[in-house]
C-alpha positions in Angstrom: 32.8 -31.2 -3.4 33.5 -30.2 0.2 35.4 -27.1 -1.0 32.4 -26.1 -3.1 30.0 -26.5 -0.2 32.3 -24.5 2.1 32.6 -21.7 -0.4 28.8 -21.7 -0.9 28.1 -21.5 2.8 30.7 -18.8 3.3 29.2 -16.7 0.3 25.7 -17.2 1.9 26.9 -16.0 5.3 28.4 -13.0 3.7 25.3 -12.1 1.8 23.2 -12.6 4.9 25.4 -10.1 6.9 25.0 -7.6 4.1 21.3 -8.2 4.1 21.0 -7.7 7.8 23.0 -4.5 7.8 21.1 -3.2 4.7 24.2 -3.1 2.5 23.3 -6.1 0.0 23.3 -4.8 -3.4 20.3 -5.1 -5.6 22.3 -7.2 -8.1 23.0 -9.8 -5.1 19.6 -9.8 -3.7 18.1 -12.4 -6.0 21.1 -14.7 -5.5 20.9 -14.3 -1.8 17.0 -14.9 -1.5 17.4 -18.1 -3.7 20.3 -19.4 -1.6 18.1 -18.6 1.6 15.3 -20.5 0.1 17.5 -23.5 -0.9 19.3 -23.6 2.4 16.0 -23.5 4.2 14.6 -26.3 2.2 17.5 -28.5 3.0 17.6 -27.7 6.6 13.8 -28.4 6.9 14.4 -31.8 5.4 17.3 -32.4 7.8 14.9 -31.6 10.7 12.4 -34.0 9.3 9.5 -31.6 9.5 6.3 -33.0 8.2 4.7 -31.2 5.3 1.3 -30.1 6.6 -1.5 -30.6 4.2 -3.3 -27.5 2.9 -0.7 -25.2 4.0 0.2 -22.8 1.3 3.3 -21.4 3.1 6.8 -22.8 2.6 7.8 -24.9 5.7 10.3 -23.1 7.8 13.5 -24.2 9.5 13.6 -23.6 13.3 16.5 -22.9 15.5 16.9 -23.1 19.3 16.9 -19.4 20.4 15.9 -17.6 23.6 14.0 -14.7 22.3 11.7 -12.7 24.8 8.0 -13.2 24.0 5.0 -12.0 25.8 1.6 -13.8 25.5 -1.7 -12.4 26.5 -3.5 -15.4 28.0 -6.8 -15.6 29.9 -4.8 -16.0 33.1 -2.9 -12.8 32.4 0.3 -11.8 30.5 3.1 -14.2 30.5 6.6 -13.0 29.7 9.0 -15.9 28.8 11.8 -16.8 26.5 11.3 -19.0 23.4 12.9 -22.4 23.2 12.9 -22.5 19.4 11.6 -20.2 16.8 10.8 -20.2 13.1 9.1 -18.0 10.7 5.8 -20.1 11.3 5.9 -20.7 15.0 7.6 -21.2 18.2 7.8 -23.0 21.5 8.3 -21.7 25.0 8.2 -22.9 28.6 5.3 -21.4 30.4 4.0 -22.0 33.9 0.5 -22.8 32.7 -0.4 -23.2 29.1 -3.8 -22.6 27.6 -5.7 -25.5 25.9 -4.6 -26.7 22.5 -6.4 -24.6 19.9 -6.4 -21.4 21.9 -5.5 -18.3 20.0 -3.5 -15.8 21.9 -1.9 -12.4 21.1 1.9 -12.3 21.4 4.8 -9.8 21.1 8.2 -11.1 20.2 11.1 -8.7 21.2 13.8 -9.5 18.5 16.1 -6.8 19.4 16.4 -3.9 21.9 16.4 -1.3 19.1 13.3 -2.4 17.1 9.6 -2.6 17.9 8.3 -6.0 18.8 6.7 -8.4 16.2 3.1 -8.7 17.3 0.5 -11.1 16.2 -1.7 -14.0 17.3 -0.7 -17.5 17.6 -2.5 -20.8 18.0 -1.5 -23.3 20.7 -0.8 -26.7 18.9 0.8 -28.7 21.6 1.5 -28.6 25.4 4.2 -30.8 26.7 4.6 -31.0 30.5 8.3 -30.5 31.4 9.7 -30.5 35.0 7.0 -28.4 36.6 6.4 -26.2 33.5 4.7 -26.7 30.1 6.4 -26.5 26.9 3.8 -24.7 24.7 4.2 -25.0 20.9 2.3 -22.4 18.9 2.0 -21.6 15.2 1.6 -18.0 14.0 -2.1 -17.3 13.0 -1.8 -13.6 12.3 1.6 -11.9 11.6 2.6 -9.3 9.2 4.7 -10.3 6.3 7.5 -7.8 7.6 7.3 -9.5 11.0 7.6 -13.0 9.4 10.7 -11.7 7.4 12.3 -10.3 10.6 12.0 -13.5 12.4 13.2 -15.5 9.4 16.2 -13.2 9.2 16.9 -13.9 12.9 16.8 -17.6 12.1 19.2 -17.4 9.3 21.5 -15.2 11.4 21.6 -18.0 14.0 22.3 -20.6 11.2 25.2 -18.4 9.9 26.7 -18.2 13.4 26.7 -22.1 13.5 28.0 -22.4 10.0 31.0 -20.0 10.8 31.8 -22.1 13.9 31.7 -25.2 11.8 33.8 -23.7 9.1 36.5 -22.4 11.5 36.7 -25.8 13.2 36.9 -27.6 9.8 34.3 -30.2 10.8 30.7 -30.3 11.8 29.9 -29.6 15.5 28.2 -32.3 17.4 24.7 -31.3 18.6 24.8 -30.4 22.2 21.1 -30.8 22.9 18.4 -33.0 21.4 16.2 -31.4 18.8 12.9 -30.2 20.1 9.7 -32.0 18.6 8.6 -30.7 15.3 5.8 -28.2 15.4 2.7 -29.5 13.7 
């Protein structure tokens, strides 16, 4: 059973690298996308995310990643790093967060060589943290291509962790506590 799971995870990571580089064959794409959906569903359950009522989108797994993001807030532009990110939202430490319910434009800089992912997000929680505020937001307006780029980044981070785990032969203990689930 462990050997089958190890092989499946290795295969998924191999497909993901090909997908990211644009070399995944058309014959492999359906298997990769199914594996991506399956792995995402399992990881969402592992993270104990709540299923939101009336949300037609599939719940998304989130990872702790520092991604540059710029928000246009009423107090001005805020350029910060995300603490975690998923295809449906993010959290970031900001000096001063807008009120819960505020909708704000954002730009995520996923890589140096690509245009930022732009959209609008809704603030869903503000958690005071050591003189800053951890602002959690869900994406309100984002292109399908932008959401896909974020999801590809998330699964890239997951594959990095899987490879570390497989090289070590055992799961790695979590180094930090999981952030609270985004509503």
